[in-house]
C-alpha positions in Angstrom: -18.2 -76.8 25.5 -20.5 -74.0 26.3 -20.3 -72.3 29.7 -21.0 -74.3 32.9 -18.0 -73.5 35.1 -19.3 -70.5 37.0 -17.7 -67.1 37.3 -13.9 -66.9 37.5 -12.6 -65.9 40.9 -10.2 -63.5 39.2 -13.1 -61.3 38.1 -13.2 -58.0 40.0 -16.2 -57.2 42.0 -17.4 -54.4 39.7 -17.6 -56.8 36.8 -19.6 -59.5 38.6 -23.5 -59.7 38.3 -25.1 -56.8 40.3 -27.3 -57.7 43.2 -30.8 -56.4 43.4 -29.7 -53.8 46.0 -27.2 -52.4 43.5 -29.9 -51.9 40.8 -31.5 -48.5 41.2 -32.5 -47.6 37.6 -35.9 -47.8 35.9 -36.1 -48.8 32.2 -37.0 -45.2 31.3 -33.4 -44.3 32.3 -32.2 -46.0 29.1 -34.3 -43.6 27.0 -32.5 -40.5 28.5 -29.2 -42.2 28.4 -29.3 -43.1 24.7 -31.2 -40.0 23.7 -28.6 -37.7 25.2 -25.6 -39.8 24.1 -26.8 -39.6 20.4 -27.5 -35.9 20.2 -24.0 -35.7 19.1 -21.5 -34.5 16.6 -20.7 -37.9 15.1 -24.2 -38.5 13.8 -24.5 -34.8 12.9 -21.3 -35.4 10.7 -22.8 -38.6 9.4 -25.7 -36.5 8.0 -23.3 -34.7 5.8 -22.3 -37.9 3.9 -25.4 -38.3 1.7 -24.6 -34.9 0.1 -21.1 -36.1 -0.6 -22.6 -39.3 -2.2 -24.9 -37.3 -4.4 -28.3 -38.3 -2.9 -31.4 -36.1 -2.9 -32.6 -34.9 0.5 -35.6 -37.4 0.5 -33.5 -40.4 -0.4 -30.9 -39.2 2.1 -33.4 -39.3 4.9 -34.8 -42.7 3.8 -31.4 -44.2 3.7 -30.4 -42.7 7.1 -33.6 -43.9 8.7 -33.4 -47.4 7.3 -29.8 -47.9 8.6 -30.5 -46.2 11.9 -33.5 -48.3 12.6 -31.7 -51.5 11.8 -28.7 -50.6 14.0 -31.0 -49.4 16.8 -32.8 -52.8 16.9 -29.5 -54.5 17.5 -28.5 -51.9 20.2 -31.8 -52.4 22.0 -31.5 -56.2 21.8 -28.1 -55.9 23.6 -29.5 -53.5 26.1 -32.2 -55.9 27.1 -29.5 -58.3 28.3 -28.5 -56.0 31.2 -31.5 -56.3 33.5 -31.5 -60.1 33.0 -27.8 -60.7 33.8 -26.7 -57.6 35.8 -23.3 -57.8 33.9 -21.3 -55.6 31.6 -21.7 -56.4 27.9 -18.3 -57.9 27.3 -18.6 -60.0 30.4 -21.8 -61.5 29.1 -19.9 -62.4 25.9 -17.7 -64.7 27.9 -20.6 -67.1 28.2 -20.5 -67.9 24.5 -16.8 -67.3 23.8 -15.3 -68.7 27.1 -13.2 -66.8 29.6 -10.1 -66.5 27.4 -12.1 -66.0 24.2 -14.1 -63.2 25.8 -10.9 -61.5 26.7 -10.0 -61.4 23.0 -13.3 -59.8 22.1 -13.0 -57.3 24.9 -9.6 -56.2 23.5 -11.3 -55.5 20.2 -14.0 -53.6 22.0 -11.3 -51.5 23.7 -9.9 -50.6 20.3 -13.5 -49.8 19.2 -14.1 -47.4 22.1 -10.7 -45.8 21.7 -11.5 -45.1 18.1 -14.9 -43.4 19.0 -13.1 -41.4 21.7 -10.8 -40.1 19.1 -13.6 -39.4 16.5 -15.7 -37.4 19.0 -12.7 -35.6 20.5 -11.6 -34.4 17.0 -15.1 -33.0 16.1 -15.7 -31.4 19.5 -12.2 -30.0 19.6 -12.6 -28.5 16.1 -15.8 -26.7 17.3 -14.0 -25.5 20.4 -11.1 -24.3 18.3 -13.5 -22.1 16.2 -15.2 -20.9 19.4 -11.9 -19.8 21.0 -9.7 -18.8 18.1 -12.3 -18.2 15.3 -9.8 -19.8 12.9 -10.2 -23.5 12.3 -7.1 -25.6 13.1 -5.1 -22.9 14.9 -3.5 -24.3 18.0 -5.8 -27.3 17.9 -3.7 -29.2 20.4 -5.2 -27.1 23.3 -8.9 -27.8 22.4 -8.1 -31.5 22.1 -6.7 -31.6 25.6 -9.5 -29.5 27.0 -12.2 -31.8 25.5 -10.4 -35.0 26.7 -9.9 -33.6 30.2 -13.6 -32.5 30.5 -14.7 -36.0 29.6 -12.3 -37.6 32.1 -13.6 -35.3 34.9 -17.2 -36.5 34.2 -16.4 -40.3 34.0 -14.0 -40.3 36.9 -16.9 -40.3 39.4 -18.7 -43.3 38.0 -21.9 -44.4 36.2 -24.3 -42.4 38.4 -22.7 -39.1 37.4 -22.9 -40.3 33.7 -26.6 -41.1 34.0 -27.3 -37.7 35.5 -25.2 -35.9 32.9 -26.9 -37.7 30.0 -30.3 -36.9 31.4 -29.3 -33.2 31.6 -27.8 -33.3 28.1 -31.0 -34.9 26.7 -32.8 -31.7 27.6 -30.0 -29.2 26.9 -28.9 -30.7 23.6 -32.5 -31.4 22.6 -33.2 -27.7 22.9 -30.1 -26.7 21.1 -30.7 -29.1 18.2 -34.3 -28.0 18.1 -33.1 -24.5 17.6 -30.7 -25.6 14.8 -33.6 -27.5 13.2 -36.0 -24.6 13.2 -33.3 -22.1 12.2 -32.1 -24.2 9.3 -35.6 -24.8 8.0 -36.8 -21.2 8.4 -33.6 -19.7 6.8 -32.9 -22.6 4.5 -30.9 -21.4 1.4 -30.1 -24.7 -0.1 -31.7 -26.4 -3.1 -33.8 -29.5 -2.3 -34.0 -30.3 -6.0 -30.3 -31.2 -6.1 -29.1 -34.8 -5.9 -30.8 -37.9 -7.2 -31.2 -41.6 -6.5 -28.2 -44.0 -6.9 -28.4 -47.5 -5.6 -24.7 -47.5 -4.6 -24.9 -44.2 -2.7 -28.2 -45.3 -1.1 -26.8 -48.6 0.0 -23.6 -47.0 1.3 -25.5 -44.6 3.5 -27.7 -47.3 4.8 -24.6 -49.3 5.7 -22.8 -46.3 7.3 -25.8 -45.2 9.4 -26.4 -48.9 10.5 -22.7 -49.1 11.4 -22.8 -46.0 13.5 -25.6 -46.9 15.8 -24.9 -50.6 15.8 -21.4 -49.9 17.1 -23.0 -48.9 20.5 -24.0 -52.6 20.9 -20.9 -53.7 22.8 -21.6 -50.9 25.4 -25.3 -51.4 26.0 -25.6 -53.5 29.1 -22.8 -51.6 30.8 -25.6 -49.2 31.7 -28.8 -51.3 31.5 -27.3 -53.7 34.1 -28.3 -51.1 36.7 -32.0 -51.5 35.7 -34.0 -53.5 38.3 -34.3 -57.1 37.2 -37.8 -58.1 36.1 -38.4 -54.6 34.7 -40.0 -54.5 31.3 -39.5 -52.0 28.5 -35.7 -51.7 28.4 -35.7 -52.8 24.7 -38.3 -50.2 23.7 -36.9 -47.3 25.8 -33.4 -48.0 24.3 -34.8 -48.2 20.8 -36.8 -45.0 21.1 -34.1 -43.0 22.7 -31.3 -44.1 20.3 -33.1 -44.1 17.0 -35.1 -40.9 17.8 -32.1 -38.7 18.6 -29.8 -40.3 16.0 -32.1 -39.9 13.1 -33.1 -36.4 14.1 -29.5 -35.2 14.3 -28.6 -37.0 11.1 -31.4 -35.2 9.4 -30.3 -31.8 10.8 -26.8 -32.6 9.5 -28.2 -33.4 6.0 -30.2 -30.2 6.0 -27.2 -28.2 7.0 -25.1 -29.9 4.3 -27.6 -29.0 1.7 -27.7 -25.4 2.9 -23.9 -25.0 2.9 -22.7 -27.6 0.3 -19.3 -26.0 0.0 -18.0 -27.1 3.5 -14.4 -28.4 3.5 -13.2 -28.9 7.0 -16.1 -30.7 8.7 -19.4 -29.8 10.4 -17.9 -27.1 12.6 -16.9 -25.1 9.7 -20.4 -24.6 8.4 -21.8 -22.9 11.6 -20.5 -19.4 10.7 -21.9 -19.3 7.1 -25.2 -21.0 8.2 -26.0 -19.2 11.5 -24.1 -16.0 11.2 -23.8 -14.2 14.5 -25.6 -17.2 16.2 -22.9 -19.6 15.1 -21.6 -19.9 18.7 -24.8 -21.7 19.6 -24.1 -24.4 17.0 -20.5 -24.7 18.1 -21.6 -25.1 21.8 -24.0 -27.8 20.6 -21.3 -29.7 18.9 -19.0 -29.4 22.0 -21.6 -30.6 24.5 -22.6 -33.5 22.1 -19.0 -34.6 22.0 -18.9 -34.7 25.8 -22.2 -36.6 26.0 -21.0 -39.3 23.6 -17.5 -39.6 25.0 -18.7 -40.0 28.5 -20.1 -43.4 27.5 -17.1 -44.1 25.3 -14.6 -43.6 28.1 -16.6 -45.4 30.7 -17.0 -48.5 28.5 -13.4 -48.2 27.4 -12.3 -48.8 31.0 -14.8 -51.7 31.4 -13.5 -53.3 28.2 -9.8 -53.1 29.3 -10.9 -54.6 32.7 -12.6 -57.5 31.0 -9.7 -58.0 28.5 -7.5 -59.0 31.4 -4.2 -59.6 29.7 -2.7 -62.5 31.8 0.4 -61.8 33.9 0.4 -64.9 36.0 -2.0 -67.5 37.2 -5.1 -65.8 38.6 -3.8 -62.3 37.8 -4.0 -60.0 34.8 -2.7 -56.6 33.8 -6.2 -55.1 34.0 -6.7 -56.4 37.5 -3.6 -54.7 38.7 -4.7 -51.3 37.3 -7.5 -49.3 39.1 -10.5 -48.1 37.0 -9.3 -44.5 37.4 -5.8 -45.4 36.2 -7.4 -47.0 33.1 -9.4 -43.9 32.5 -6.3 -41.7 32.5 -4.6 -44.2 30.1 -7.5 -44.1 27.7 -7.7 -40.3 27.9 -4.0 -40.1 27.0 -4.6 -42.3 24.0 -7.5 -40.2 22.8 -5.4 -37.0 23.1 -2.5 -38.4 21.1 -4.7 -39.9 18.4 -6.9 -36.8 18.3 -3.9 -34.6 17.6 -2.6 -37.0 14.9 -6.0 -37.4 13.2 -7.2 -33.8 13.6 -6.3 -32.5 10.1 -7.4 -35.7 8.2 -10.7 -36.2 10.0 -13.2 -36.8 7.2 -11.3 -39.5 5.3 -10.5 -41.2 8.6 -14.2 -41.0 9.8 -15.7 -42.6 6.7 -13.2 -45.4 6.6 -13.5 -45.9 10.4 -17.2 -46.4 10.1 -16.8 -49.0 7.4 -14.1 -51.0 9.1 -15.7 -50.8 12.5 -18.6 -53.1 11.7 -16.6 -56.0 10.4 -15.8 -57.5 13.8 -18.9 -56.3 15.6 -21.7 -57.7 13.5 -20.9 -61.4 13.8 -20.2 -60.9 17.5 -23.6 -59.3 17.8 -25.2 -62.2 15.9 -23.7 -64.7 18.3 -24.6 -62.7 21.4 -28.2 -62.4 20.4 -28.5 -66.1 19.5 -26.9 -67.0 22.8 -29.2 -64.7 24.7 -32.3 -66.2 23.0 -31.0 -69.7 23.9 -29.7 -69.1 27.3 -31.4 -66.0 28.9 -30.3 -65.5 32.5 -27.9 -68.5 32.4 -25.4 -66.3 30.5 -23.8 -65.4 33.9 -22.1 -68.8 33.9 -18.7 -68.8 32.2 -16.5 -71.7 30.9 -12.7 -71.4 31.1 -10.5 -71.1 28.0 -11.9 -70.8 24.5 -15.2 -72.1 23.1 -14.0 -73.4 19.8 -17.4 -73.9 18.4 -18.2 -70.3 19.0 -15.1 -69.1 17.3 -16.0 -71.3 14.3 -19.4 -69.6 14.2 -17.6 -66.3 14.4 -14.7 -66.7 12.0 -16.3 -68.6 9.1 -19.0 -65.9 8.6 -16.2 -63.2 8.6 -14.4 -65.2 5.9 -17.5 -65.8 3.9 -18.4 -62.0 4.1 -15.0 -60.9 2.7 -16.0 -61.1 -1.0 -18.8 -58.6 -0.1 -16.6 -55.9 1.5 -15.9 -52.5 0.1 -14.5 -50.5 2.9 -12.5 -48.0 0.9 -11.0 -47.4 -2.6 -8.6 -50.1 -3.6 -10.1 -52.9 -1.5 -13.3 -54.2 -3.1 -14.6 -57.8 -3.0 -15.9 -59.5 -6.2 -19.5 -59.5 -5.0 -19.2 -55.9 -4.0 -18.1 -55.2 -7.6 -21.1 -57.1 -8.8 -23.3 -55.0 -6.6 -21.8 -51.8 -8.0 -19.8 -51.1 -4.8 -22.5 -51.6 -2.2 -21.1 -53.3 0.9 -23.5 -55.9 2.4 -20.8 -57.9 4.2 -22.1 -56.8 7.7 -25.5 -58.3 7.1 -24.0 -61.5 5.6 -21.7 -62.0 8.6 -24.5 -61.2 11.1 -27.0 -63.6 9.7 -24.5 -66.4 9.2 -23.0 -66.1 12.7 -26.5 -66.5 14.2 -27.2 -69.5 12.1 -23.8 -71.2 12.7 -23.9 -70.6 16.4 -27.4 -72.0 16.7 -26.5 -75.1 14.6 -23.3 -75.8 16.5 -24.8 -75.2 19.9 -27.8 -77.5 19.0 -25.3 -80.2 18.0 -23.4 -79.7 21.3 -26.6 -80.1 23.4 -28.3 -82.7 21.2 -30.0 -85.7 23.0 -27.3 -88.0 21.5 -24.5 -85.9 23.0 -26.3 -85.7 26.4 -26.8 -89.5 26.4 -23.1 -90.0 25.7 -22.2 -87.9 28.7 -24.5 -89.9 30.9 
């Protein structure tokens, strides 16, 4: 049965729908938020991958733009739910999945945000390590702790501070990446004639860039919920901000990778040979980008754990017994430990992480968008327990998509083999989940069903 039971009394006040008095943002705030949050090191690092895959610069840019635009459309679709519901993204998901079912998905989102916290901490810490020690990897524990603590200090004071910081970063990082763009083009020493077109490489980069920006989807309305209800343009501001900055920074990363094709330890290591005595500017850009991205990661990480609400007793849960700030400290501690462990094996971890990341998210996004189109504002109403039909619409597409997966060497589905290694499982599970959810919901609310209830 789809949600009609109202909001659970166990839900904390900061997870309930916001009143009009609590909404003080205009739709344009979403442009600055997503523009600043994506002028970051993760998409800069993503721009390095087409060189590794052997694509030419032009096919690299086309693949990056295609995947980024597709993922950006999904992110913007999720962002448009915030002004209509006033709820965090994972709370909105409870309408389709049920209260208990939504908790399961929130736990997956907590893992997702913890992973991105780690990824961005590693890249920012590597840049800080070079800035402090001038030798990559030396005493890297200290930079990891510094980066994690800096993010914690920003997020500790709440979403208003995050919005202000992202707006500032959209200007500061925009200027720094503009400098990197101009400097790289003016003093470009690489060879644009290298690389070629390969369908497997092209498809893989489309998938990876799609996976990167799409993975922001479960965060989106955590911030757009503060936009005044009835406001128009949230979708377009989110799309323009996220796609504009992401594709720009990916392109800069690709240019840098072509200019310094012999990098071995990640994007931070290319700043010295590329920029010479101006390398510190590039390193500062990477550090600030990490702070900008992880501010959203850490904030939404705390929201996800709150909405996960692991039950302790009737009407109570583990997350409800922890304060938001205690959860922030817990998540920061996780990111420090994982950052230290993964620091020296970043690149193999990053590529595999991007692949695996999308498997659970895309069918969830398909159901969320289908539910939003069918329900609109009524998504604030939550049914108890699990909505079995929704989980059918979620799990079957995941199973059907397994023959298409190719996340890393040694695990390749038969259809992925037939496609020469291109992984299209994300698109299969997304499309099927929307279709299944629509058909199952239509059956649930068919005239015959309604007549039986009467």
